C-alpha positions as CSV (number, residue, x, y, z in Angstrom):
1,M,-49.2,103.4,-12.8
2,E,-49.7,104.8,-16.5
3,D,-49.3,108.3,-16.9
4,A,-50.7,110.7,-19.6
5,D,-48.4,112.5,-22.3
6,T,-49.5,115.8,-21.3
7,E,-48.7,115.4,-17.6
8,T,-46.5,118.0,-16.3
9,G,-46.0,116.6,-12.8
10,A,-44.5,118.4,-10.1
11,D,-43.3,122.0,-9.9
12,A,-39.9,123.2,-11.3
13,D,-38.4,124.3,-8.2
14,A,-37.2,121.0,-7.3
15,T,-34.8,120.9,-9.8
16,G,-32.4,123.4,-7.7
17,A,-29.5,124.7,-10.1
18,E,-31.3,123.2,-13.4
19,S,-32.8,126.0,-15.3
20,G,-33.1,127.2,-18.8
21,L,-35.5,126.3,-21.7
22,A,-34.2,122.4,-21.6
23,Y,-35.9,122.6,-18.1
24,A,-38.7,124.5,-18.7
25,A,-41.8,122.3,-17.2
26,D,-44.3,123.9,-19.9
27,R,-42.0,122.9,-23.0
28,D,-44.0,121.1,-25.9
29,R,-43.5,117.4,-26.0
30,G,-40.4,116.2,-28.2
31,I,-38.9,113.0,-27.9
32,L,-39.5,113.2,-23.9
33,T,-43.0,114.0,-23.2
34,P,-43.1,116.5,-20.4
35,S,-44.0,113.5,-17.7
36,D,-40.9,111.8,-19.1
37,R,-38.7,115.1,-18.0
38,E,-40.8,115.5,-14.8
39,F,-39.5,111.8,-14.0
40,L,-36.0,112.1,-15.2
41,L,-35.2,115.2,-13.5
42,G,-36.8,114.0,-10.1
43,R,-39.5,116.5,-10.0
44,K,-42.1,113.9,-9.8
45,T,-41.6,111.1,-7.4
46,D,-44.5,109.4,-6.5
47,Y,-43.8,106.3,-8.6
48,T,-44.0,102.8,-7.6
49,E,-41.0,100.4,-8.8
50,H,-43.1,98.7,-11.3
51,S,-44.3,102.0,-12.5
52,K,-40.8,103.4,-12.7
53,K,-39.8,100.4,-15.0
54,Q,-42.8,100.6,-17.3
55,K,-41.9,104.7,-17.4
56,R,-38.0,103.6,-18.4
57,N,-39.1,101.0,-20.8
58,R,-41.6,103.7,-22.7
59,I,-38.9,106.1,-22.9
60,R,-36.5,103.5,-24.5
61,R,-38.9,102.6,-27.2
62,R,-39.4,106.1,-27.9
63,L,-35.9,106.9,-28.4
64,R,-35.5,103.7,-30.5
65,N,-37.8,105.0,-32.8
66,A,-36.7,108.5,-32.7
67,I,-33.2,107.2,-34.2
68,L,-35.3,105.6,-36.9
69,D,-37.5,108.8,-37.7
70,F,-34.4,110.3,-38.6
71,T,-34.0,108.2,-41.6
72,I,-37.4,109.8,-42.9
73,L,-36.5,113.3,-41.8
74,F,-33.0,113.3,-43.6
75,E,-34.7,111.8,-46.7
76,H,-37.7,113.6,-46.5
77,L,-37.9,116.6,-44.4
78,E,-37.9,119.7,-46.5
79,D,-34.9,122.2,-46.3
80,R,-36.9,125.0,-45.4
81,D,-38.4,123.2,-42.1
82,R,-34.9,121.7,-41.2
83,E,-33.4,125.4,-41.6
84,T,-36.3,126.9,-39.3
85,V,-35.6,124.0,-36.8
86,F,-31.8,125.0,-36.6
87,N,-32.4,128.9,-36.5
88,P,-33.9,129.6,-33.3
89,D,-34.7,133.0,-31.9
90,D,-31.7,134.8,-30.3
91,D,-32.5,134.3,-26.8
92,D,-32.9,130.4,-27.1
93,R,-29.6,130.2,-29.2
94,D,-27.5,129.2,-26.3
95,A,-30.1,126.4,-25.2
96,Y,-30.5,124.9,-28.6
97,T,-26.5,125.0,-28.9
98,R,-26.1,123.0,-25.5
99,G,-28.9,120.6,-26.9
100,I,-26.6,119.8,-30.0
101,T,-23.7,119.5,-28.1
102,D,-25.4,117.1,-25.8
103,M,-27.2,115.2,-28.6
104,L,-23.6,114.4,-29.8
105,A,-22.1,113.6,-26.5
106,F,-25.5,111.1,-26.0
107,L,-24.5,109.4,-29.1
108,H,-21.1,109.0,-28.4
109,L,-21.5,107.5,-25.2
110,G,-24.5,105.3,-26.4
111,T,-22.3,103.9,-29.2
112,M,-19.4,102.8,-27.3
113,G,-19.3,99.2,-27.9
114,Y,-21.3,99.2,-30.8
115,H,-21.0,97.0,-33.7
116,T,-20.0,100.1,-35.9
117,P,-17.8,102.4,-34.4
118,F,-18.9,106.0,-33.8
119,K,-16.2,107.8,-36.1
120,H,-17.0,105.7,-39.0
121,M,-21.0,106.7,-38.4
122,L,-19.9,110.2,-38.0
123,S,-18.0,110.3,-41.3
124,K,-20.6,108.3,-43.3
125,G,-23.2,111.0,-41.9
126,V,-20.9,114.0,-42.8
127,N,-20.3,112.7,-46.3
128,K,-24.4,111.8,-46.9
129,A,-24.8,115.3,-46.0
130,E,-22.1,116.8,-48.4
131,Q,-23.5,114.7,-51.3
132,E,-27.1,115.8,-50.3
133,L,-25.7,119.3,-50.9
134,A,-23.8,118.6,-53.8
135,D,-26.8,116.5,-55.5
136,S,-24.4,114.0,-56.5
137,D,-22.5,111.0,-54.9
138,Y,-19.3,112.0,-56.6
139,R,-18.7,114.4,-53.7
140,M,-16.6,112.8,-51.2
141,V,-14.8,114.3,-48.3
142,T,-12.7,113.1,-45.9
143,V,-13.7,113.4,-42.1
144,D,-11.1,113.5,-39.3
145,F,-11.9,112.5,-35.7
146,N,-9.8,111.5,-33.0
147,V,-10.1,111.3,-29.4
148,D,-6.8,112.4,-27.7
149,P,-7.0,112.7,-24.1
150,V,-5.1,115.8,-22.4
151,G,-2.5,114.8,-20.3
152,R,0.5,116.7,-18.3
153,I,1.8,119.4,-20.2
154,D,5.3,121.2,-19.4
155,V,3.7,124.7,-18.1
156,D,7.0,126.2,-18.0
157,A,7.5,125.5,-21.9
158,V,4.1,126.9,-22.6
159,V,4.8,130.1,-20.6
160,D,8.0,130.6,-22.5
161,K,6.0,130.3,-25.6
162,L,3.6,132.6,-25.0
163,D,6.2,134.9,-23.5
164,S,7.9,134.7,-26.9
165,G,5.0,135.1,-29.0
166,A,5.2,131.5,-30.5
167,F,1.3,131.5,-30.6
168,D,1.7,128.8,-33.4
169,D,3.8,126.7,-31.6
170,L,1.4,125.9,-29.2
171,T,-0.5,122.5,-29.6
172,D,-4.2,122.3,-29.2
173,E,-3.5,120.0,-26.2
174,E,-1.4,122.6,-24.5
175,L,-4.0,125.4,-25.3
176,R,-6.9,123.5,-23.6
177,A,-4.9,122.1,-20.6
178,F,-3.4,125.7,-20.0
179,V,-6.6,127.3,-20.2
180,R,-8.3,124.9,-17.8
181,L,-5.6,125.4,-15.2
182,L,-5.6,129.2,-15.7
183,G,-9.3,129.1,-15.0
184,E,-8.9,127.0,-12.1
185,S,-6.2,129.2,-10.7
186,D,-6.9,131.1,-7.5
187,E,-5.1,134.0,-9.2
188,F,-7.6,134.2,-12.2
189,D,-9.8,137.1,-12.2
190,A,-12.4,136.6,-14.7
191,A,-13.4,140.5,-14.5
192,D,-9.8,141.8,-15.0
193,V,-9.0,139.3,-17.8
194,R,-12.7,140.6,-19.6
195,S,-12.1,143.8,-19.5
196,G,-8.5,143.8,-20.3
197,M,-9.2,141.4,-23.6
198,K,-12.0,143.6,-24.7
199,R,-9.4,146.6,-24.7
200,Q,-7.2,144.7,-26.7
201,M,-9.6,142.7,-29.1
202,S,-10.6,145.9,-31.2
203,A,-6.6,146.4,-31.9
204,F,-6.7,142.7,-32.9
205,A,-9.9,142.4,-34.9
206,E,-8.3,145.4,-36.9
207,R,-4.9,143.6,-37.6
208,V,-6.9,140.2,-38.5
209,D,-8.7,142.5,-40.9
210,A,-6.0,144.1,-42.3
211,A,-4.1,140.9,-42.7
212,A,-7.1,139.5,-44.8
213,E,-7.2,142.5,-47.0
214,R,-3.4,142.1,-48.0
215,R,-4.1,138.5,-48.6
216,D,-7.0,139.2,-51.0
217,R,-4.9,141.7,-52.9
218,R,-1.9,139.5,-53.2
219,A,-4.2,136.7,-54.4
220,E,-5.8,139.2,-57.1
221,E,-2.2,140.2,-58.2
222,L,-1.1,136.5,-58.3
223,N,-4.3,135.8,-60.6
224,D,-3.9,138.6,-63.0
């Protein structure tokens, strides 16, 4: 069963909780055709086993060719075109941010077991971008990328640090785990936290701005 690239398939209501720009049935073709999306999202189910296999094969081929296309895009797409792609309308910004995040997640997951580790490709890619910006291969940067699992934390120790105002002593691992635990707690009320933090944010922002101004003045004095 061969399907046309312009085919949109069944209605979008079959997706249940899936919504937003990425899931829009009438979105233009990207790497995936509209028909590919309908297939992967389960909106269209009138496939035989043979046609499902053909569909998956075509999607894989397009993905491989899309990866190869990035060499051409990086080297030959004009700056203004790239900048326009990454400057979506405000209403679509969250969808594109999620798309970029999921693209990185897909690459990280897909390259597990690949002959070149993901972090090496990430480091080389960032270096190439920096050299492109500098228009010089003498621009070299260090890219740190580590995957450190968040394990058990000492909740009492974290609360003691928060209670004493020792915020700089909190590790990223403690912060991530504590916020996750707090968000999943039955005692957590998002509405109360939101309103309370909004009241505090103005004063916090003023203190941050004041600190920045003092820093700049001090730097100017030291440079005189």
